[in-house]
N, C-alpha and C positions, 0 to 999 in steps of 0.2 A: 128460644121462643120464636114461633113462626108467625102467629097472629093471635093477639090477646086483647080482649075488650073488657075492661074492668071498671066497676063503679064503686065508690066509697060512700058509705052512709054517714049520717050525722052521728056524733058520739064517738065511742071507742071502736075502731076497726082493727082487728088483730089478724096478723098474717102468720101462719104456722106451716111447718113442713119439715121433712128430713133435712139434715145438713147437706148442702150442695144441690138442693132441689131448685133453687132460683129465687129464693125470697128476697135476697139483697138486690137482685136484678130489677125487681119492681121499684125499689127505692132509688136505684141507680138511674132508672128511666125517668123518674120524677126529677132527679137532680139534673139530668141532661136537658130536659125540656125547660128548666129554669136557669140554664146558662153554664152548667158545669162543663169543664173542658172535655171535648170528645176525642175518642180514639177510634180509628177504623176497626180496631180489634173487636169492638162490640158488635160488629155486623155478623149475622149468622152465616156460617160457612155455606158457600154456594149462592148467596144473595148479593145483589148489586148495591143495595143500600139498606139502611135501617131507618124507620120512621117512628117517631114518638109524638103523640098528640095528647094534650090534656085539656079538659074543659073545667072551668072554675066558675062558681057562683060568687059574684063580687058585690052584691047589694050592700053589704056592710062595710065595704072598703071604697068609699068615694074617691080616695086619693088616687086609685089606679086609673079610673076614667079621666081624672084631671091630668094625670101624667101622660096618658096616651093622646089626649086632645092637643097637648103641646107639640106633639110631633105629627099631627094631622091624622091620627087614627080615631075615628068616632065610634063610640060604643055607648049604648043606653045603659042606665043603671041596672035595669032588670034583665039585661042581655048577658048570656054566658060569655066568658072570656075564653077564647081559643088560642092556644099556643102550640105550634107544630115545629118539630125539628127533623131535618133530614140529614143523614150522615152517609157519605158515599165512600166507596173503596179508594177513590183517588185522594181522599182526605178533605174534600170540599164539604162545607157545612152550609145549610140554609135554614134560617129561622123565620117563621111567619107568626104575626099576631093578627088575629081576625083576617087571615088570608092576605095580609100585607107584609111584604118583605121587611124584616126588621134587623136591628143590630144586636149583637151579643150583649153589649153594654145596657141597652134598653131592657132586654129580657131579664138581666140580672137585677135591675132596679125594680121591675115589676115583681120578681121573685122574692125580693126582700120584704115586700108588702104582703105577699101571699102566704108564705109559710116559713117555718124554721125547722132545720134538721138537728136532731139531738141524738148522738150516738155515744158508744162507750169510748170513742176517741175524740169527742168534741168538747170534753170537759175542760179543755185548756182555757176556755173563755173565763172560767172562774179563777183562773190564775192571773188574770189581768185586773188591776185595781179599778180601772174605768168601769168594768162590769159590776163590781161591788157597789160603786156609787149609783150607777144606773138602776140597779136592783132596788136599792133603798128608795130612790126617787120614784120609781114606778109603784112600789108598795105604798108610798105616801101620797100618791096622786099629785106629784109636783111638776107635771109636764108644763103647765102654764107658767109657773114660777121660774122654772129653769130656763125656759125660752125667753122670758122677760129679762132675767138677769143677763143671759148671754147677749141679748141685743144691746142692753145698756153697756155691757163690758166692751163689746165691739165698738160702739160709738165713742166710749172713753178712749180706747186705744187709738182710734182714728184722730181724735182731737190731740192726743199726745204726739202722734206722728207729725201732724201739721205744725204744731208748736215747735217741735224739734227741727223740722225743715226750715222754719222761719229763722230760728237761732243759728242754724248752720249757714243760712243764706246771708246773714247779716254782714259777715266779713267780705262777701263778694258783692254786696248790694250795690255799692257805688258804680263798679264796673258794669254790672248787669243792667242797672238803670240807664247808663250811658248808651249801651248797645241797644236796648229796647227803644229808647227815644230815637236813635238813628234809624232803626228799622221802621218804626211807626211814621216818622217824618218822610222817609223815602217812599213808602207806599201811599201815604195820604197826599203827597205832592203830585203824584200821577193822577189821583182822583179816579180810580177804577170804577167801572160800572159793569154789573153782571151782563154777560152776553155781548159786550160791545166789540170784542176782538174780531168776531166773524163779520160783523157789519163793516168795520173799518177795513178789513182785508178785501171785502167785495168792492168797496168804493175805491180803494187803492188800485186794485187790479184793473178796474175800468178806466181810471184816470191815467194810469201808467201806460195804457195802450191806446189812449184817445188820439194821439198824433198819428199813429200807424193806421188806426181805423179811419181817420179823416182822409188820409192820403189814398187809402184803398177805395173809399166811396167816391172821391174826386176822380180817380182813374176810371171808375165805372161810368160816371156821368159824362166825362169827356169822351169816352169811347162811344157812348150813345149819341151825344150831340156836342161836338167840340168845334174849335176854330178851323182845324184841319179836317182831314177825312174822318167821318164818323158814321156809325151804323144808321142813324136816323137820316143823315144827309144823303147817304147812298140810296136808302129806301125811298126818300122823298123824290130823288132824281128819277126813280122808276115809275113814278105816278103817271106822267103823261103817256108813257109807253103802254101802260095798262089801259088807259082810257082809249087810246088809238086802237088797240087790239080788240076791245069790246065793240067799238064802232064798226069794225070790219066784220067781227063774228060775235053776235050776242051770246053765243053759248059760253063764252069766257066770262060772262057777267058774275057767275057764282065764284069763280076763282078770283076775280078782281075784288069782289066784296070781302072775301076771306083775307086778301092782302090788306085791304083798308082796315079791317078789324085788328089784325096783328100790328099794323102800324100805330093805331090808336093805343093799343096796350103797351107798346114799347115807349110811347110818349108819356103814358101814365107812370110807368116804371121810372123813367127819367125824372119826372116831376117829384115823385116820392123820395128818390135818392137825394135830389137836390135839397129838398125840405129837411131830410134827416141830417145831411151834412151841415146845414146851417145851425142845427141844435147841438152838434157835438161840442162838448166843453173841453178845452185844453187849458189846464190851470197848473202849471209847474209848481207854483207856491203851495197850493193845497196838496198836491202830490207829495211834496217834501214834508209837509206838516204831518200827513198820514204816515209816511215812512218813519218819521222820528217817533211818533206815538207808538206805533207797532213795535219799534225797537225797544222803547221804554217798558212796554208790557212784557216783551220777551225776556228782558233783563230781570224783571221782578219774578216772573215764573221760574226762571232758572235758579233764583235764590230762595224763593219762599213757597213754591208749589207748582204743580203741573198745570193748573188752570187758574183763571181769575178767581173762581170760587174758593180754591184752596189758599190763594194769596190773601183774600179778604178774611178767611177763617184764621189765618196766621195773624193778621192785623188785630182781629178781635181778641185772640188769645194773648198776644203781646200787650195789648192795652189793659187787659184784666190783670196780667202779671205785673205790669208797671204800676197800676193803681195799688196793688197789694204791697209792692215793695216801697212805694212812696208813703204808704200808710201802715207800715209794718208795726210800728209801736202801738197804734190803736188796735190793730188786729191781734197782736200778742196779748194785749190787755183783755180784749174780748174773749180770746181763747182761754186765758187763765181763769176768767170768771166761769166760763162754761165747764171747764175741767173741775173746778171746785164743786159746782152743783152736781156734775155727773158722778164725782167721787162720793159725794154724800148719798146720792141715790143708790150707787153700787154698794156702799157700806150698809145701807138700810136693807136692801134686797138680799145681800149676802148673809147678814145677821138673821134675817127671816128664814132663809134657806137652812142655815145651821140649826136653828131652833127646831124647825120642822123635821129635819133629818135626825136629830137626837131623839126626839119623841118617837119617830117612826122606827129608828134602829132598835130601840128597846122593845117596841111591839113586835118587830120582825124577829128579834132574838127569841122571844117567848114562843111565837108561832112556829118558828123553824124547829126549836127544841121539841115542841109537841109533835110535829111531823116526824122528826128523827126517831123519837121514842116509838112511834107506831111502825117505824121501818127497822125495828130491832137494833137501834143505837141508843138503848136506854141509859147507858152510863156516860154518854157523851155530854160535853159542855160546849156551848156555842156562844160566841160573842161577836158583836160588831163595834169596832172602835173608831171613833171619829177624832182626828187630830188636825191641827192647823197646818195648812200648806200655803206656799206663795199663791196669791190670788190668780186664778185663771178663768177661762170662759165658763167653767163649771162651778165657780165659787171659791170659798176659802177652805173647803173640807177635803181631807184625804180620808176615805172610808175603806176600812179593811176588815174582812171577816176572819175570825180566829176559831180554831177547833181544838178541843182536847177529847179525843175519841174514847178515852178510858179514864176511870177514876184514878186520881193520883197523878195524872200526867199534867204537864204544864200546857196552857193554851198557847199554841203557836200559829203563825199565819197560815190560813187555809191553802194558799198557793204554794206553800212549801212542804206541807205535811200529809195531806189527805191521800189515802190509797185510792185505787180505781173504784173499788166497791163503795167506799165512803163518799167519794166525789159524786158517783152516780146517784146515790141516795139523797145527797144535798141538792143536786140539780133537780131531781124529781120533787123534792119537798118545795123548792122554790117555784117550780112550775105549777104545783098544786095551789100554792098561795097566790100566785099572780095570774092564774088562768083568766079570771074575769076582768082583769085590769089591762091585759095586753090587747093591742089592736090586731095583731096577727091572729087569724082564726083557725089556722091549721098547723099542727105540730106533728112531725114525723119522728118517732122514737125507733132507732135502729139498734135492737138488742141492748137497750139501756139497762136491762136487768142482768147484764153480764157481770161477773165478779161478785155476785151476791149469793147467799145460801138459799136453800129451798124454803126455810122457815120465813124468810123475809119476802119471798116471792108473792105470797098472798097479800101482804100489805102493799107491795108494788102494784099489783092488779087493782086493789082498791083505790090507790092514788090515781092511776091512769083512768079508771072509771070516773073518778071525781073530776079530773081535768076535762074528761069528755062531756061533762055536763055544760061546760062553758065554751069549749073549743072542739073542733073536729080533730080527732087523734088517729094516727095510723101507727101501728106498733108491730114490729117483728119480735117474736118471743119464742123461746124453747120451753117455757114454764107453763104447765097446765094451770097452775094457780093464777097466772095472769090471763091466760086465754079464757078461763071460765067467766071473767068479768066483761067480756066483749059484748058490745051491742050488735056487732056485725063480724062474722068469722069467715076468713078466707083461707083456703088451703092451697098450697103450691106443691105439685108433685110431678115426677117425670115418668114418661112412658116411652117405650121403644116401638117405632113404626117403620117398617121397610128398611131396617138397618140404621135408622137415625133416631137420636134421642130428642124428645120434645118435652118442653115444660108446659104444663097445663095448669089452669087456675080454676078453682071451683068455689062458689059461695055456698056455705054449708047451711042446711036446715037444722032444726033442733036435734033430730036423731043422728044426723051426720056429725054434728058438733060433739055429741056425747061420745061417738066412736072415735073421733079425732083426739079428744081429751084423754080417753082411755089409752090410746096409742102413746100419747105423750107421757102418761103416767108409767107406762111400761107394758101395756097390753093386757094386764091382769084385770080380772073382773073386780069392779069396785063401784061403790055408789058415787056417781059424779054429778055435780050440779052444773047445768048449762043454762044460761039466760035464755028465756023465751024471746 
């Protein structure tokens, strides 16, 4: 594929073409843009990189906009969602959501909300019991009830864990209480205040150097005007000489005035230094007091945290823990009461879930049998059995689907017995029944009609068309009976140009559809119905 721009319509979109023409490459491109592992081998020979971009309408999926806002990507509800992936020969991958660089994990989260892939190889999901339960819950519209029970169950487990921790701590309680009291007393004795360490250090630094500062200033004042030779003394001694020089030659008046000005400024400097020296505080007792307190703070930080804030946080945590241990009996009693109430609530919700599931299971059995009969499994028998399991986040019920594909056979677990063709038809039947209930609005069927006979293909097409009434469906098929039910028909074919093979995509009109369906039938003249 060199450059393909392809749009999918609402309803059932069918992709057809000869084997090897590149139909699955379209599905692979969709999977890549939604986070599937990439391999440089997908890059076309001679190209430096492969680029896949997809645009999605997400008006009906507000969860996507909410998820993106959490990571700082703003998107309006009516805006199209753009996801672009670039794969290079060097193995480097880049993913963009709304032109913002994104992570593979985020793209996968978005992809799980956007679409589901169903292929002849993906039926393994029905071999997992969790899927059986989720299917019944979705059919019964139990989303709210299952979430409510799960939340209550989690809260109950949390209460049990806390009670167990208290019981385990009872044996160590006396020693832990003693340690906590010592820690609390040690911290509270110092009486820490947030931000005080920096202020103390500044004051200590100033006080610890006050004697040296006083001596330095005194040296300066004595140098300017001391008992012995000083700068001001020497300058004052020159004063009569300046006066005499001016009297002899008045031109020196300006120089003399400058001298007088400098002399006055030096006298002012001497005055300011003397005044500053008088204010210098030298307090060895306060200096020692500050040193001792800084040492106490340092000791606490070494034991309980890197800063005063962390030490105080430890104090708060230790106090809360001490209060809990000192009142452990009352807390145990409180927890036991809460557990009793929570268990009653869980019992009630679990019983409600079980009742709803049993009713829904019977209704789903009937509905699936009806769908399977229309898919040429007329003699099959289908059951959904609900049995008691140890309570979990999903309730008390183990739900499993059973199948007897032929008359006279025993019903056995679906996950153990169904063939590929049978499993494909069951998957299709379930999607038909759940189409309007699912939040996901796009389903991609990749040759889901594999392993079935031609007689059944017509029914498969009808089912896919029915699913397309509620969800957007993209389907790869080799069956004309399926293609004739499409609302939108896309043909994939290969051409040779300048010694290179290219895959091309064409959206078919009514006449072209008829020709393509005739080709799929075998190229013979036949009356073929194609949807307008």
